[in-house]
Kinemage of the C-alpha trace (Angstrom):
@kinemage 1
@onewidth
@group {chain A} dominant
@subgroup {mainchain}
@vectorlist {calphas} color= white
{ca unk a 1} P 100.704 101.430 110.605
{ca unk a 2} L 101.728 100.065 107.231
{ca unk a 3} L 103.856 102.383 105.106
{ca unk a 4} L 101.386 102.222 102.220
{ca unk a 5} L 98.776 103.745 104.519
{ca unk a 6} L 101.004 106.457 105.995
{ca unk a 7} L 98.722 109.526 106.081
{ca unk a 8} L 101.597 111.956 106.562
{ca unk a 9} L 102.756 111.293 102.995
{ca unk a 10} L 100.021 109.776 100.862
{ca unk a 11} L 97.974 112.952 100.227
{ca unk a 12} L 100.875 115.278 99.440
{ca unk a 13} L 100.389 115.049 95.658
{ca unk a 14} L 96.598 115.257 95.901
{ca unk a 15} L 96.188 118.648 97.532
{ca unk a 16} L 95.115 120.687 94.494
{ca unk a 17} L 92.416 118.221 93.437
{ca unk a 18} L 91.403 117.698 97.058
{ca unk a 19} L 90.697 121.403 97.519
{ca unk a 20} L 88.849 121.748 94.213
{ca unk a 21} L 86.759 118.608 94.142
{ca unk a 22} L 86.292 117.068 97.582
{ca unk a 23} L 83.020 117.953 99.313
{ca unk a 24} L 82.753 119.958 102.474
{ca unk a 25} L 80.562 118.853 105.365
{ca unk a 26} L 76.808 119.370 105.772
{ca unk a 27} L 75.816 122.416 107.803
{ca unk a 28} L 73.289 120.171 109.606
{ca unk a 29} L 76.193 118.870 111.690
{ca unk a 30} L 76.179 122.094 113.749
{ca unk a 31} L 72.572 121.940 115.039
{ca unk a 32} L 73.039 118.206 115.692
{ca unk a 33} L 76.016 118.919 117.947
{ca unk a 34} L 74.223 121.854 119.572
{ca unk a 35} L 71.364 119.634 120.663
{ca unk a 36} L 73.332 116.470 121.419
{ca unk a 37} L 76.739 117.663 122.645
{ca unk a 38} L 76.051 121.133 124.015
{ca unk a 39} L 78.053 122.861 121.270
{ca unk a 40} L 78.042 126.670 121.473
{ca unk a 41} L 80.176 129.323 119.750
{ca unk a 42} L 82.229 129.447 122.960
{ca unk a 43} L 83.239 125.779 122.707
{ca unk a 44} L 86.940 125.142 122.000
{ca unk a 45} L 87.372 122.620 119.186
{ca unk a 46} L 90.313 120.464 118.137
{ca unk a 47} L 90.096 119.147 114.570
{ca unk a 48} L 92.438 116.146 114.451
{ca unk a 49} L 93.687 115.373 110.961
{ca unk a 50} L 92.325 118.733 109.808
{ca unk a 51} L 93.847 118.430 106.336
{ca unk a 52} L 92.872 121.245 104.003
{ca unk a 53} L 90.461 122.689 106.562
{ca unk a 54} L 87.006 121.787 105.247
{ca unk a 55} L 85.642 120.621 108.595
{ca unk a 56} L 87.570 123.261 110.550
{ca unk a 57} L 85.897 125.949 108.446
{ca unk a 58} L 82.436 124.746 109.475
{ca unk a 59} L 83.244 125.422 113.141
{ca unk a 60} L 85.129 128.652 112.514
{ca unk a 61} L 82.117 130.071 110.670
{ca unk a 62} L 79.999 129.120 113.681
{ca unk a 63} L 82.337 131.150 115.917
{ca unk a 64} L 84.464 128.509 117.616
{ca unk a 65} L 88.129 128.712 118.451
{ca unk a 66} L 89.614 125.782 116.529
{ca unk a 67} L 93.006 124.068 116.682
{ca unk a 68} L 93.740 122.287 113.417
{ca unk a 69} L 96.072 119.334 114.069
{ca unk a 70} L 97.668 118.109 110.829
{ca unk a 71} L 100.941 116.175 110.327
{ca unk a 72} L 101.007 116.343 106.504
{ca unk a 73} L 102.950 119.474 105.556
{ca unk a 74} L 101.235 120.024 102.186
{ca unk a 75} L 97.728 119.499 103.504
{ca unk a 76} L 98.455 121.718 106.504
{ca unk a 77} L 99.778 124.530 104.285
{ca unk a 78} L 96.636 124.344 102.143
{ca unk a 79} L 94.478 124.563 105.253
{ca unk a 80} L 96.403 127.556 106.551
{ca unk a 81} L 95.847 129.337 103.244
{ca unk a 82} L 92.136 128.520 103.137
{ca unk a 83} L 91.548 129.632 106.728
{ca unk a 84} L 93.927 132.607 106.921
{ca unk a 85} L 91.124 135.111 107.484
{ca unk a 86} L 89.860 133.412 110.656
{ca unk a 87} L 91.482 134.818 113.784
{ca unk a 88} L 90.132 131.944 115.875
{ca unk a 89} L 92.133 129.362 113.904
{ca unk a 90} L 95.418 127.909 115.139
{ca unk a 91} L 97.355 125.542 112.886
{ca unk a 92} L 99.400 122.900 114.711
{ca unk a 93} L 102.076 120.660 113.211
{ca unk a 94} L 101.265 117.543 115.213
{ca unk a 95} L 99.368 114.258 115.117
{ca unk a 96} L 96.230 112.835 116.692
{ca unk a 97} L 98.411 110.666 118.895
{ca unk a 98} L 100.479 113.610 120.184
{ca unk a 99} L 98.585 116.872 119.665
{ca unk a 100} L 100.833 119.080 121.882
{ca unk a 101} L 97.646 120.710 123.262
{ca unk a 102} L 97.350 121.418 127.017
{ca unk a 103} L 95.636 118.993 129.355
{ca unk a 104} L 91.840 119.320 129.569
{ca unk a 105} L 91.711 122.308 127.218
{ca unk a 106} L 89.219 121.097 124.581
{ca unk a 107} L 85.412 120.916 124.672
{ca unk a 108} L 84.966 119.037 121.406
{ca unk a 109} L 87.321 116.837 119.373
{ca unk a 110} L 86.332 116.312 115.739
{ca unk a 111} L 87.919 114.136 113.082
{ca unk a 112} L 86.663 114.408 109.515
{ca unk a 113} L 87.707 111.704 107.050
{ca unk a 114} L 90.703 111.006 109.275
{ca unk a 115} L 90.005 108.717 112.229
{ca unk a 116} L 90.768 105.555 110.248
{ca unk a 117} L 94.361 106.793 109.837
{ca unk a 118} L 94.928 107.165 113.584
{ca unk a 119} L 96.755 104.716 115.793
{ca unk a 120} L 93.685 104.252 117.959
{ca unk a 121} L 95.528 102.710 120.908
{ca unk a 122} L 97.677 105.840 121.177
{ca unk a 123} L 95.006 108.340 120.131
{ca unk a 124} L 92.476 107.348 122.784
{ca unk a 125} L 94.578 108.383 125.812
{ca unk a 126} L 95.438 111.598 123.955
{ca unk a 127} L 91.726 112.292 123.456
{ca unk a 128} L 91.208 111.717 127.177
{ca unk a 129} L 94.138 113.969 128.090
{ca unk a 130} L 93.090 117.023 126.104
{ca unk a 131} L 89.310 116.843 126.586
{ca unk a 132} L 87.714 118.774 129.396
{ca unk a 133} L 85.580 116.757 131.822
{ca unk a 134} L 82.367 115.996 129.963
{ca unk a 135} L 83.925 116.791 126.585
{ca unk a 136} L 82.850 115.044 123.396
{ca unk a 137} L 84.512 113.239 120.497
{ca unk a 138} L 82.911 113.404 117.039
{ca unk a 139} L 84.029 111.141 114.183
{ca unk a 140} L 82.809 112.035 110.694
{ca unk a 141} L 83.047 110.403 107.286
{ca unk a 142} L 81.775 111.436 103.857
{ca unk a 143} L 81.239 108.211 101.910
{ca unk a 144} L 80.045 108.017 98.313
{ca unk a 145} L 76.770 106.094 98.230
{ca unk a 146} L 77.300 103.155 95.875
{ca unk a 147} L 73.724 101.920 95.947
{ca unk a 148} L 72.066 105.220 95.038
{ca unk a 149} L 72.799 105.421 91.310
{ca unk a 150} L 74.430 103.633 88.353
{ca unk a 151} L 77.001 106.441 88.332
{ca unk a 152} L 78.093 105.836 91.921
{ca unk a 153} L 78.101 102.072 91.426
{ca unk a 154} L 80.188 102.376 88.267
{ca unk a 155} L 82.586 104.733 90.000
{ca unk a 156} L 83.244 102.153 92.703
{ca unk a 157} L 83.872 99.486 90.067
{ca unk a 158} L 86.526 101.740 88.531
{ca unk a 159} L 88.329 102.372 91.819
{ca unk a 160} L 88.170 98.658 92.617
{ca unk a 161} L 89.854 97.869 89.283
{ca unk a 162} L 92.450 100.618 89.241
{ca unk a 163} L 92.904 101.884 92.804
{ca unk a 164} L 96.419 101.193 94.017
{ca unk a 165} L 95.250 100.181 97.486
{ca unk a 166} L 91.536 100.987 97.519
{ca unk a 167} L 90.631 97.650 99.093
{ca unk a 168} L 93.119 98.197 101.906
{ca unk a 169} L 91.826 101.715 102.581
{ca unk a 170} L 88.209 100.528 102.469
{ca unk a 171} L 89.119 97.758 104.874
{ca unk a 172} L 90.675 100.306 107.244
{ca unk a 173} L 87.492 102.404 107.226
{ca unk a 174} L 84.946 99.586 107.318
{ca unk a 175} L 86.871 97.676 109.964
{ca unk a 176} L 86.941 100.460 112.533
{ca unk a 177} L 85.433 99.393 115.833
{ca unk a 178} L 83.862 102.655 116.952
{ca unk a 179} L 82.076 100.968 119.855
{ca unk a 180} L 85.287 99.806 121.511
{ca unk a 181} L 86.822 103.261 121.078
{ca unk a 182} L 84.012 104.859 123.066
{ca unk a 183} L 84.043 101.772 125.341
{ca unk a 184} L 82.257 102.451 128.634
{ca unk a 185} L 80.211 105.384 127.323
{ca unk a 186} L 77.311 105.025 124.870
{ca unk a 187} L 77.678 106.725 121.513
{ca unk a 188} L 75.202 107.760 118.835
{ca unk a 189} L 75.222 107.967 115.050
{ca unk a 190} L 73.548 110.376 112.646
{ca unk a 191} L 73.454 110.325 108.846
{ca unk a 192} L 72.987 113.074 106.264
{ca unk a 193} L 72.598 112.619 102.508
{ca unk a 194} L 73.894 115.189 100.017
{ca unk a 195} L 75.433 115.348 96.558
{ca unk a 196} L 77.913 117.199 94.374
{ca unk a 197} L 77.234 118.132 90.756
{ca unk a 198} L 80.185 117.585 88.407
{ca unk a 199} L 81.104 118.054 84.792
{ca unk a 200} L 83.623 115.519 83.503
{ca unk a 201} L 86.657 117.483 84.718
{ca unk a 202} L 85.087 117.664 88.154
{ca unk a 203} L 84.432 113.927 88.283
{ca unk a 204} L 87.978 113.257 87.104
{ca unk a 205} L 89.371 115.619 89.742
{ca unk a 206} L 87.251 113.926 92.415
{ca unk a 207} L 88.780 110.583 91.474
{ca unk a 208} L 92.330 111.936 91.363
{ca unk a 209} L 91.923 113.543 94.789
{ca unk a 210} L 91.791 110.041 96.279
{ca unk a 211} L 94.963 108.711 97.838
{ca unk a 212} L 94.494 105.366 96.069
{ca unk a 213} L 94.099 106.817 92.552
{ca unk a 214} L 97.039 105.888 90.275
{ca unk a 215} L 99.196 108.755 89.066
{ca unk a 216} L 99.555 109.738 85.410
{ca unk a 217} L 102.780 107.728 85.095
{ca unk a 218} L 100.911 104.502 85.908
{ca unk a 219} L 100.487 102.259 82.816
{ca unk a 220} L 96.756 101.883 83.576
{ca unk a 221} L 96.084 105.590 84.095
{ca unk a 222} L 94.786 106.368 80.583
{ca unk a 223} L 92.573 103.290 80.550
{ca unk a 224} L 91.087 104.333 83.895
{ca unk a 225} L 90.316 107.828 82.607
{ca unk a 226} L 88.748 106.389 79.436
{ca unk a 227} L 86.451 104.216 81.532
{ca unk a 228} L 85.570 107.198 83.707
{ca unk a 229} L 84.666 109.184 80.573
{ca unk a 230} L 82.433 106.341 79.364
{ca unk a 231} L 80.730 106.199 82.749
{ca unk a 232} L 80.183 109.957 82.708
{ca unk a 233} L 78.759 109.918 79.170
{ca unk a 234} L 76.353 107.108 80.044
{ca unk a 235} L 74.908 109.014 83.016
{ca unk a 236} L 75.169 112.705 82.190
{ca unk a 237} L 72.248 115.094 81.944
{ca unk a 238} L 72.965 118.520 80.435
{ca unk a 239} L 76.637 117.529 80.600
{ca unk a 240} L 76.511 117.098 84.391
{ca unk a 241} L 76.196 114.220 86.828
{ca unk a 242} L 75.176 113.989 90.480
{ca unk a 243} L 77.662 112.263 92.787
{ca unk a 244} L 75.841 111.064 95.888
{ca unk a 245} L 77.242 110.991 99.410
{ca unk a 246} L 76.212 110.021 102.890
{ca unk a 247} L 77.823 111.740 105.861
{ca unk a 248} L 78.072 109.553 108.952
{ca unk a 249} L 78.578 111.257 112.323
{ca unk a 250} L 79.524 109.242 115.409
{ca unk a 251} L 79.558 111.132 118.704
{ca unk a 252} L 80.134 110.250 122.319
{ca unk a 253} L 82.371 110.707 125.336
{ca unk a 254} L 85.742 109.005 125.698
{ca unk a 255} L 86.424 108.129 129.331
C-alpha cells in the first residue's frame, strides 16, 4: 500500500471533525441484515477498521457483542470513548489483515468506510479464518451523491481542485473488485439514501474531516474555504444546506 494512502496515519489529525461532522449509518441496515444474513442480537460481530465507532454503535444498540478492530491509535481512542458505556464492546489494536481474533469466532464481519484501505489479498484469508461456517461479510460505504444537487456537485468540484490526493482515494474506492473478493459465492447489494443538514461550520467540518483535505498550513487552504463559503451561500435555505448521501451495502459469504 502506498504511504500516501496509509490508513494507520492519515486520519490522526481528523478525529475531532470526523466525530462531529461525519454521518452515521442508516438504521435500515439492521433489518436488511436480519432478513438476508440471519442477524440476531446474539450474533457476534467484528467491525474491521472500526474507526471512531459509528458503525459499531449501530450493532451495539441492537444488542450484539462487537469487536472493534482499529490500527489507528487516535481513531481507536475516540471510538473507545464514544462506546465506553457498552459492555458488549471490545476494542482491539489490530488490523483487518491480522485481527488477533480466534478461529471461527465471528458470525458477521462488517467494514464501514474502510474496506478500500485493506490489503485484500491478506484480508480475505483472515476473513475466512475468523468467520464461523456460514458467516457473512458486509462491506459498507457512505458516498456523497454528486448528481443529486448543485451543492453536492459543487462540493466535489472543490475537493477535486484542492484535495491533496482525492483522485487517488476515489480511484481506490471505485476500483475495488467486490465480485472477486466474494469469488465463488454470490453477493448482493442494497442502497439507502439519506442526508445531513449543515450550517456553514458543519459543511466546513465535513470537508476537513476528509483525509484528503489540505491542512490550514497549505497555501491553498484559505482559497478552498472561500470557495466553500460561496458554494454554501449560493445553496443555503434558512442558513442551512442538505448534504446528500447514498449508503451502499455489499453482503455475501467469503469461502
